[in-house]
N, C-alpha and C positions, 0 to 999 in steps of 0.2 A: 032745232038744232040740240045735241044733246051732249053735255061735257061731263066727264066724270074727274074727281081732283082726289088723289091718292091720298088717303088717311097717314099722318105721319106716324112711323113708325112700321107700315106694311111694308116699306123697302128693303132693303139689305138689314140681315138682323143686328142689331147692336153688339159691338166687340164687347166681348167678358173678360173679365180680369181671369186670368191663366196662373195656375200654380202648379209645377209638376215634379217631381221628384225623378231622380237618373240614378243609375245603381250602373256603375260602369270597371271593365276590366282595364288595369292600364299598366303600361309598359313605361319605362323612363331611360333613356339613354342621358349619362350624366358624368360629368369629368372629375377625377381625384385630383389630380393638379393638371395645369397643361399639359395634353398631349396624351394623357392617360386616362381612358375612359371606362364605363363598366355600365352594366344594365341592372335595373331594378325590377320588379313585378310588384303589382299588388291591386288597389281597387278604391274607386271613389264612389263618396255620395255626394250626390247636388241636390239643392234645395232651390227651386226657381221661380220667382213672382213676376208674370208681366202685366205692368200695371196700365201705363198709357202708350199707344202706338207703337207697339214694339219694344218700347223702354222697359226694365224690371230691373231686378236685384237678384243675386245670387249669393249662395252660401255653400263651400266646398270643402270637403274634409278629403284627404286623399292619404291613404298608408300604403308605403311600398317596403321590400324587403329586397335584401342580395345576402346571398351566402359570403361572397368575398369581393372584395374590392380589388380590383386591377389584378395584379399577381399575388397579390397579399392574402392571408388567410383569414383577414378581419372581415368579417360582415358589417351589415348598417341596415338599422330600420328607420326610416323618417316617417315622420306625420305631418302632414301642412293643414291647417285650418286658414282657409283664405274667402274674402266677399269682395265684393263690388256692383258694380253695373255690367247686363250685359244687352246689347241689342238685337233684338231677332225681326228677321224678315222672312215673311212667307209669300211667292208667288201667287197668282188666282186659285191655282188647283188646289192650296192648302194642305198637300198630302205631304211637301219638303217645306221646311223653317233651317234658312241658315241663321247663323249668329256668330256675333264677336264678342269679345268679354275681356275687363282688365281687373284684375285680383289683385287683394294685397292683404298679408296677413302675417301669420307664424309659423316656421318650420322648427321642427322639433327631430334632432336624431339619436340614436339611442343606438345601445350594443355597438359603438364604434371605437374609434380613439380617436382624441383630439386634442391638438398641444394646448398646455396652459401655462402660465407663469410657474407653477410649482410642479411642471411634468407632462402629466396627461390625463385627461378624464373621458369615462366613458358616454357621455353624454353632452350634446350644446343644443344651442338654440339660435334662430337669428329671423331676420326679415324675409317673407318669400314674397315675389313679383312674380305673378302669372299673367300673362297676354296671350292670347289664341282665339279660336272660335272653332266651327263644327257644323257638323247640320244633322238635323234628325228625319226621318222619316215615318211618319203618322201611318198605322195600321189600323185602329179604330178610334173611336172619340175618347177613349181612355187609355190605349196602349200607342206606342212608339218605339220604335230602334234608333241609338246613336250610330248611325252608320260612321261617323268618324268625328274625332275631337281631337284638334294637334293644340300645343302650348308650350310656350318658351317661358321657363321657368329661371328667376335667379335667386339663387340663395348665397348667405356670407358665413356659412360654417368655418371655424378656423382649420387650417388644413397645411399650416408651416410654411407657405407660399405666399399666393395671393390673397388668401382668405376669401374667395369668393367662387362658384359652381354655376355652371350655365345647363339646365338641362332641356331636353328636348323629349317630351311626353305626350304619347297618344295614347286614347281611349275609344272604347266602344262598349255598346252594353244597350238595357233597357230605358224607357222612359215611361214612367207614370204618370197619367196626367189626371189631376185629383178635381180640376173645375174648368 
């Protein structure tokens, strides 16, 4: 009777640390004051490192622009830099990856009009909270498509009423897998 014993390491390949960079088109539905909304468009760059059983960290920089806010002739540029944890789940096929994330950082608003104690200013900043998720489709070992990403974003820029904005952000683009 002959027995075979598998050598440690001959089973499933060991999980590797994963680093990817995503470049995305972003559309953002925001509100100027309660009941009055507008759209911004722009782009997002994300650096994501997955280190342990789907858990990782992400840094996200988003820049968006609107030529006019609501019915006004005033535009707005918004730059957000956020970071935080991301959990990624992959089914057995390994082609699809679903993720959820919770990020915090700063929002910088430029070229707008913001109420201030001494009148108005053309820029402001606030905390930014971004919670959402999405899914990637792997095309090859180093290239994928971010089919969809959706986030709820909360900012607290001055607006002469509630000083709070809720955004619904949707994104899509390409993902480069570095390792």
